[in-house]
C-alpha positions as CSV (number, residue, x, y, z in Angstrom):
1,X,90.7,136.4,147.2
2,X,90.5,133.0,148.8
3,X,87.6,132.2,151.1
4,X,88.0,128.8,152.6
5,X,84.8,126.7,152.6
6,X,84.8,123.2,154.0
7,X,82.6,121.1,151.8
8,X,80.6,118.2,153.2
9,X,81.8,114.7,152.3
10,X,78.8,114.2,150.0
11,X,79.8,117.3,148.0
12,X,83.3,116.0,147.5
13,X,82.3,112.5,146.2
14,X,82.9,112.0,142.5
15,X,80.1,110.8,140.2
16,X,80.1,108.0,137.7
17,X,79.0,109.2,134.3
18,X,78.7,112.8,133.0
19,X,76.1,114.5,135.1
20,X,77.7,117.9,135.7
21,X,74.5,119.9,135.9
22,X,73.0,117.8,138.7
23,X,76.2,117.8,140.6
24,X,76.6,121.5,140.3
25,X,73.0,122.1,141.6
26,X,73.8,119.9,144.6
27,X,77.0,121.7,145.4
28,X,75.3,125.1,145.1
29,X,72.4,124.0,147.3
30,X,74.9,122.7,150.0
31,X,76.9,125.9,149.9
32,X,73.8,128.1,150.2
33,X,71.8,126.0,152.7
34,X,73.5,127.6,155.7
35,X,70.5,128.4,157.9
36,X,71.8,125.9,160.5
37,X,71.7,128.0,163.6
38,X,75.4,128.8,163.5
39,X,74.7,132.5,163.7
40,X,75.3,134.3,166.9
41,X,75.7,137.8,168.2
42,X,79.3,139.0,168.6
43,X,80.3,141.4,171.3
44,X,78.4,143.9,173.4
45,X,76.1,146.3,171.7
46,X,75.8,150.0,172.7
47,X,72.4,151.2,173.9
48,X,72.9,154.3,171.9
49,X,73.0,152.4,168.6
50,X,70.5,150.5,166.5
51,X,71.4,146.8,166.4
52,X,71.1,144.9,163.1
53,X,71.5,141.1,163.2
54,X,72.3,140.0,159.7
55,X,71.8,136.5,158.3
56,X,75.0,135.0,156.9
57,X,75.1,134.9,153.1
58,X,77.1,132.3,151.2
59,X,80.8,132.9,151.0
60,X,81.9,134.2,147.6
61,X,84.1,132.0,145.5
62,X,87.5,133.7,145.6
63,X,89.5,134.9,142.6
64,X,93.3,134.3,142.4
65,X,95.2,136.8,144.6
66,X,96.6,139.8,142.9
67,X,100.1,141.1,143.7
68,X,99.7,143.8,146.4
69,X,102.3,146.1,144.8
70,X,100.6,145.8,141.4
71,X,97.2,146.6,143.0
72,X,98.6,149.5,145.0
73,X,99.8,151.3,141.8
74,X,96.6,150.4,140.0
75,X,94.1,151.9,142.5
76,X,96.3,154.3,144.5
77,X,99.2,155.6,142.3
78,X,101.8,157.5,144.2
79,X,100.7,161.1,144.8
80,X,103.1,164.0,144.9
81,X,105.2,163.8,148.1
82,X,104.0,167.2,149.4
83,X,100.4,166.1,149.1
84,X,100.8,162.8,151.0
85,X,102.9,164.5,153.7
86,X,100.4,167.3,154.1
87,X,97.5,164.8,154.3
88,X,99.3,162.7,156.9
89,X,100.0,165.8,159.0
90,X,96.3,166.9,158.6
91,X,95.1,163.6,159.8
92,X,97.4,163.6,162.8
93,X,96.5,167.2,163.9
94,X,93.0,167.6,162.5
95,X,91.1,164.7,164.0
96,X,91.4,165.4,167.7
97,X,87.7,166.4,168.3
98,X,86.5,163.4,166.3
99,X,88.8,161.0,168.2
100,X,87.6,162.4,171.5
101,X,84.0,161.8,170.7
102,X,84.5,158.4,169.1
103,X,86.7,157.1,171.9
104,X,83.8,155.5,173.9
105,X,82.8,153.5,170.9
106,X,86.3,152.4,170.1
107,X,87.0,151.4,173.7
108,X,84.0,149.2,173.8
109,X,84.6,147.7,170.4
110,X,88.3,147.0,170.7
111,X,87.9,145.4,174.1
112,X,86.7,142.3,172.2
113,X,90.2,141.8,170.8
114,X,91.4,140.6,174.2
115,X,90.1,137.1,173.3
116,X,90.8,137.3,169.6
117,X,94.4,136.1,169.5
118,X,97.6,137.9,168.9
119,X,98.0,138.6,165.2
120,X,96.2,141.7,164.0
121,X,96.1,143.6,160.7
122,X,94.9,147.2,160.7
123,X,93.6,148.3,157.3
124,X,94.1,152.0,156.8
125,X,96.2,152.3,159.9
126,X,96.9,156.0,159.1
127,X,98.6,157.8,162.0
128,X,97.8,155.0,164.4
129,X,95.0,156.4,166.5
130,X,93.5,153.0,167.2
131,X,96.7,151.3,168.5
132,X,96.3,152.5,172.0
133,X,93.0,150.6,172.3
134,X,94.3,147.1,171.5
135,X,98.1,147.0,171.0
136,X,99.3,147.0,174.6
137,X,98.6,143.4,175.4
138,X,101.6,141.1,175.7
139,X,102.6,139.2,172.6
140,X,100.4,141.2,170.2
141,X,101.7,141.6,166.6
142,X,100.3,144.3,164.3
143,X,100.6,144.8,160.6
144,X,99.6,148.3,159.7
145,X,98.6,148.8,156.1
146,X,98.2,152.2,154.4
147,X,98.9,153.5,150.9
148,X,100.5,156.7,152.2
149,X,104.1,156.2,153.0
150,X,104.2,159.3,155.3
151,X,101.8,157.5,157.7
152,X,104.6,155.2,158.8
153,X,106.4,157.7,161.0
154,X,103.2,158.6,162.8
155,X,101.9,155.1,163.2
156,X,105.3,153.8,164.6
157,X,105.2,156.7,167.1
158,X,101.7,155.7,168.1
159,X,102.7,152.1,168.5
160,X,105.5,153.1,170.8
161,X,103.2,155.3,172.8
162,X,100.7,152.4,173.1
163,X,103.4,150.2,174.5
164,X,103.8,148.0,171.5
165,X,107.4,147.1,170.8
166,X,108.4,148.2,167.3
167,X,109.7,144.7,166.7
168,X,106.0,143.7,166.9
169,X,104.8,146.4,164.6
170,X,105.2,146.2,160.8
171,X,104.1,149.0,158.5
172,X,103.2,147.9,155.0
173,X,102.4,150.2,152.1
174,X,99.3,148.7,150.5
175,X,95.6,148.9,149.8
176,X,92.5,147.0,150.9
177,X,91.9,145.5,147.4
178,X,95.1,143.3,147.8
179,X,96.2,143.1,151.4
180,X,99.9,142.2,151.9
181,X,99.2,139.2,154.1
182,X,98.9,135.4,153.7
183,X,95.6,133.5,153.5
184,X,94.1,132.8,157.0
185,X,96.9,134.4,158.8
186,X,95.2,137.0,161.0
187,X,93.2,136.6,164.2
188,X,91.5,140.0,163.6
189,X,91.4,142.8,161.0
190,X,90.6,146.3,162.1
191,X,89.4,149.1,159.9
192,X,88.1,152.5,160.8
193,X,87.2,155.2,158.3
194,X,88.7,153.2,155.5
195,X,85.9,151.7,153.4
196,X,84.9,155.2,152.4
197,X,88.2,155.6,150.5
198,X,88.9,152.2,148.9
199,X,88.2,152.0,145.2
200,X,86.3,148.7,145.4
201,X,84.5,148.1,148.7
202,X,83.4,144.6,147.8
203,X,87.0,143.5,146.8
204,X,88.4,145.0,150.0
205,X,85.9,143.0,152.2
206,X,86.8,139.9,150.3
207,X,90.4,140.5,151.1
208,X,89.5,140.9,154.8
209,X,87.8,137.5,154.6
210,X,90.8,136.0,152.9
211,X,93.4,137.0,155.4
212,X,91.2,136.1,158.5
213,X,91.6,132.8,160.1
214,X,88.4,130.7,160.5
215,X,86.5,132.4,163.3
216,X,88.6,135.5,163.0
217,X,87.1,138.9,163.7
218,X,86.6,142.0,161.6
219,X,86.1,145.2,163.7
220,X,84.9,148.3,161.9
221,X,83.8,151.9,162.3
222,X,82.7,153.7,159.2
223,X,80.9,156.9,158.3
224,X,78.1,156.3,155.9
225,X,75.5,158.1,153.7
226,X,72.7,159.9,155.6
227,X,69.1,158.5,155.2
228,X,67.6,158.9,151.8
229,X,65.7,162.1,151.3
230,X,67.3,163.9,154.3
231,X,68.8,167.3,154.2
232,X,72.2,165.8,155.2
233,X,72.1,163.4,152.3
234,X,71.5,166.3,149.9
235,X,74.5,168.1,151.4
236,X,76.7,165.0,151.2
237,X,75.8,164.5,147.6
238,X,76.6,168.1,146.7
239,X,80.0,168.0,148.5
240,X,81.0,164.4,147.6
241,X,83.2,165.3,144.5
242,X,85.0,167.9,146.5
243,X,85.5,165.5,149.4
244,X,87.0,162.9,147.2
245,X,89.5,165.5,145.8
246,X,90.7,167.0,149.1
247,X,90.4,163.9,151.3
248,X,92.3,161.3,149.3
249,X,89.3,159.6,147.7
250,X,86.9,159.7,150.6
251,X,83.3,159.2,149.6
252,X,80.4,160.8,151.6
253,X,77.5,158.8,150.1
254,X,78.5,155.2,150.4
255,X,76.0,152.7,151.8
256,X,78.8,150.8,153.5
257,X,76.5,148.9,155.9
258,X,74.9,147.1,153.0
259,X,78.4,146.1,151.7
260,X,79.3,144.6,155.0
261,X,76.0,142.8,155.3
262,X,76.5,141.2,151.9
263,X,80.2,140.3,152.4
264,X,79.4,136.7,153.5
265,X,80.5,136.8,157.2
266,X,79.2,134.0,159.3
267,X,77.9,136.4,161.9
268,X,77.6,140.1,162.3
269,X,76.7,142.6,165.0
270,X,76.3,146.2,163.7
271,X,75.2,149.4,165.4
272,X,74.6,152.9,164.3
273,X,75.7,156.2,165.9
274,X,75.6,159.9,165.1
275,X,78.6,162.1,165.9
276,X,78.2,165.8,166.7
277,X,81.8,166.7,166.1
278,X,81.7,166.1,162.3
279,X,78.3,167.0,160.8
280,X,79.1,166.0,157.2
281,X,80.1,162.5,158.3
282,X,77.9,162.3,161.3
283,X,76.1,159.0,160.5
284,X,78.3,156.0,161.5
285,X,78.1,152.2,161.6
286,X,80.3,150.1,163.8
287,X,80.5,146.5,164.9
288,X,82.1,143.1,164.7
289,X,81.9,140.4,162.1
290,X,83.2,136.9,162.2
291,X,84.6,134.8,159.3
């Protein structure tokens, strides 16, 4: 996963004589000394949410990219066709109340894509419920990534309904841990209700960073664990194994906000919300991060 860090000229100079330890300390200090006022708040925050402003952390050194097809079979082996088809249908028909309640958050959040460029990747595109919020602008190109092959039919229909020409929409079967996209190729990455289901949240966020252009945006909406010690947290913990089994690996108890805060984005605006239409996954975080 390649994160592109522009090193100062002093960090690129070669040294005469073998002093590797001193040079290494200097390089680490330069990479970590990023409290330079570059942080800023992205986007409009909702009055209903609690805003967290997160200091940027140093970008992680990326590992070599892994072939997306290899990673797909490693972390999400093909399920029986009947299961994947049933799950796709359930997501299309069973999320109507949730989508109605979350609509105001999505509308506000995705409005920021109007100035983000034209090349977008949606991680966990599913049946395409987000496309109507951002895919209707002229010249937009969307790559929708999902491990479930049966989501393609639904997402293509959603693209058409949103006014996105099918020539501008590409469905790719894949997973967040190895996104099928080139380095620094996307103006924005969108992900809603997806980090709950990836095998490795940290790896998925590194992949988001890898495919984003410098300054590119990551827009997210995720359900998260309830506060420690709460009744809802107890219920989530009790139901978590069953949820993973019936909901294609979805976890109820992940502290996803912490993962996003630690991912190394240069700036981050994050809000919280509670949804009444889905008690078990009521606590949510949503926001925008910039590479």
